[in-house]
N, C-alpha and C positions, 0 to 999 in steps of 0.2 A: 686155842691161839687166836689172838685178835687179828682180823683180816686188815691188810694195809693196802694202800693205793699202789698199783704197779705202774712202773714207768718202762715202757717197752722200747727196744731198739732193734735194728736189723743187724744180724751177724754177717759174716763174710759170704754166706750162701744166700742171703736175702731173706732169711727166716726170722720171724718176730721172736725175740727172746727177751726175758726180763733183764733190765739193766741192773748192775750191781749198785749204781748210784741211785739213791732214793730221792732224787730231785731232777728237776728239768735241766738238760744240758744240750749241747749241740747235736748229740746222737739220738735224743729222744724223738720218736716219731708218733707215739700213741701213749695216752694215759688211760688206764683202766681203773675206774672208781669202784668202790665197794657200794653195796645197796644203800647203806646208811649215809655214806658220803654223797651219793647221788641224790638221795632224799633230802639231805640237808642242803644241797646246792639248789634243788628246786624250791625249797622253802625259802631260801635267801633271795631267789629270783623273784618269787611271788611277793615277798616282803618289799623288795625294791620297786616292783611294779606298782604295788599298793601306795608306797610312799611317793612315787613319781606321779600317780594319779591324784593324790591328795595335794601334792605341790602344784600340779596344773589347775586343780579346782581352786585352791587358795589364790593362785595368781589371777585366775579369771575373776574371782570374787573381789580381789584387791583392785584390779583394773575397773571393775564395775563401781566399786565404792569410790575409787579416785575419780572416775568420770562423773559420778553423781555429785561428789564434793566439789569438783571443778565447776560443774554447771551451776551448782548452788551459789558458789562464790562469784561466778560470772554474772548470774542474775542479780546478785546483791550489788555488785559494782555498777551494773547497768541501771539499776533503780536509783542508786546513789547519785550517779552521773546525770540521770534524767531529773532528779529532784534539784541538783545543783544548777542544771541548765534552766530549769523553770524559775528558780530563785534569782539567777542572773538576768533572765529575760524579764521578769518582774521588775527588778531593780532598774534595768535598762529602759523599760517602758516608762517607769516613774521619772527617770532623768530626761528622757526624751519629752514627755509631757511637760516637765518643768521648763525645759529649754524652749519648747515651742510657746509656752505661755509667756516666758520672758521675752522671746522674739516678738510675740505679738504686742506686748507692752511697749517694747522698744521701737517697734514699727509705728505704733500709734503716736508715741512721744516724738519720733522723728517726723511723722507726718504733720504733727501739730507744730513742731518747730519750723518745718519747712513753710507751712502755711503762715506762721508768724513772721518768719524772715521775708516771705513773698509780700506780706502786707506791709512790713516795715520798709521794704525796698520800694514798693509802689507808692507809699506815702512820701518817701524821700524823693522819688522820681518826679511825683506830681508837684512837690514843693520846689524842686530844682527847676522843673519846666515853668512853673508860675513865676519864679524869680527871674527867668530869662525871657519871659514874655512869649513862650511857645503856645501857639494855638493848639486846641484839643489836648490840654495837658494830662488828661486821664488816659488817652489812648497813645500818645507819643512816647516812644522809648527813651527819649532824652538825648540821643546822640546827634550832634551837629557837626558839619564840616565847616571850619572856620576859614580855611584858605587852601589853595593848591598852587604849587609853583614848580617850574622846571628845576631839574637837579642833574648834576653830572656825577655818576657813580664810578669810583675807581675800585676795581676788583682784581683779584688774582685769578688768572686763567691757566689752567693745566693743559699743555699742549699734547695732542695726539702724536703717535709715531709719525703719521703721514704729514701732519703739519710741521713737525720738527724737521722732516726731511726736506721740506721746501724752503727752509730758513737759509739766509746767506752764510757764506763761509766765515765771515766776521763774527756773526752770532753764535755759530757752533764752536768757535775758538774759546768763547767765554762761557758757553753753557753746554753741559753735557745732559743727554737724555737719560732719565725723565727730568723735565724742567717746566717752569711756568714762566709767564710774563705778565706784566701789569697792563690792564687795558681800561678803557673808560666806556660808559654806555649812557645815553640820555634816558633819564628816569624822572619821576615825579615825586615831590615831597609834599605831603599834605598834613594838615593839623586837624585832628578829630576831637571834639570836646565830648566827654562822657557826662552822664547825669550824676556821677558820684562825687561828693565833696572831697576836697583835698585833705581834709583832716582825717580821713580813713586811711590806715596803713595800707600800703600798696600790696603787700603780701596777702592781704584779705580779699583782694579784688582781681588779681591777675587771672586766675582760672575762671572766675565769673565772666570777666571781660572777653578773654581770648577764646574760651571754649563755648560758653553759653551765649554771649551776646553777639560777638562778631561773627562766629561761625554757625552755631545751631539756630540762632534766631535770624540769621540771614542778613545782618546789617551790612556786611562787606558786599554781598551780592547786590544789595540795594543801592549801593553807590558805584556799581560797575566793576567790582573786583571779584572775580569768580574762583581764584585760587589763593592759597596762603602756605608759606613755609611752616613746617612743624617747629614747635618752640625750641627744640634742641638745635636746629639750624637757622635760628633767627639771625639775620645779617648776612646770610650767604646768597650772593647775587646769582640768579639763573633766569633763563627764559622759560615762560610758562606756555604750555600748549594744551589744546583740547584733544578729544579722541580722534579728531580728523587731522591732527597735526598743525592746526592754525594757531598762530600767536594769540594769547589772551592776556588780559591784565591780572597780574598776580602780585600779592604783598610779600616782599622778601625781607624787610627789616621794619621793626617798630620799637620806639622808645616812649617812655612815660614821662610826662612833665606834671608837677604839682604847681598849678597856677594859682598862687595865693591872692592875686588881684581879682580874678574872676571867682575864685573859691572852689574850682573844680579840677578834677584830674583830666589831663589831656594826653593825646598820643600823636607822636610823629609817625606818619605812614609813609614808607618808601615803596612805590609801586612802579611796575615796568611801563604803565600807560596812565594817562590822566584819568582821574575819577569822573564818573557821571553822576553829579549831585542833583537830586530832585529838589524841588522848591521847599518842601517841607523839612529838609535837612539843612537848610541854610539859616544862619542867624537873622533875627530881625534887625533891620537897620534903624 
C-alpha cells in the first residue's frame, strides 16, 4: 500500500489522531509527510534556492551592465558636449575677433573723421575770424559779445506753504493753495556772436555750441557766467548759487538768431547778472 501524507488533529482527550479529512482544515494541528514527500520537498526548496541565487546573480550582473552602459553613455554625452562647447567657443572667438577688428576700423575712421571735422571747423573759424578782423585768428575761438543790456524778466513763481499763509485775505479768496504768482526780476540780455556761418543748419550746431563750446571749452566762464540751465529747462528763471550759498551769474535762457547781414549765427543770452567781457571777446570798432 502506498504511504500517504497524514493530517493529524487532537481528539477530545487531547491525543493526536489521524484526521478523516485528507486535507488541511481548521482542526489540523500537524502534517506528517512520507519520506519521499519530505525528500521531494527538500529538492523543491533547493531548486528554489538555486533559482533565487541565480536571479540575484543575474540582477547584480544586470545592474553592473546597466551602470557600465550608463557611464559609457554619460561619457559619450560629456565628450559630445565638450566638443560642442569647443566649437561654439571657437566660433565666438572668431566673431569677437571680427567685431574687434571692425571696431578698430570704425574707431580709426571716426578718429579720421573727427580730425577732418576739427580741421574743417578750424579753417572755417579762422576764415570767420579773419572776415571779422579778429586778432590772433588762429588761436581765437571766434566767440564775440556784441552787446549787453538790462532786461526785466517776467516769470511764474510757485508759492511755498509759508509764503501762501502770509498772503492777504483778498489774495486767498481768489487763489487756493498750491498756487503761483507772476513776478519780475532784473536780469541782463546779451548778444553773443558765434564763429559759425548762418548757412549751416542749426540742428547741426546746437550740441556743438551748448555742450562743447559754451560749457566744456569754458566760454561762458570766460565771460563771467559760471552756471547754466540744462537744455531741457531752457527758459526757466531761477537764482544761481555756489557751494557757499552766494549768488552767482547763471544763464537761464538762450535763443538762436541767424544774422544774414553779418553772416553768422548769434545767441541771445539771458543771465541773472551782467557779463564780464574781456577785451579780446569784443568786436573791433
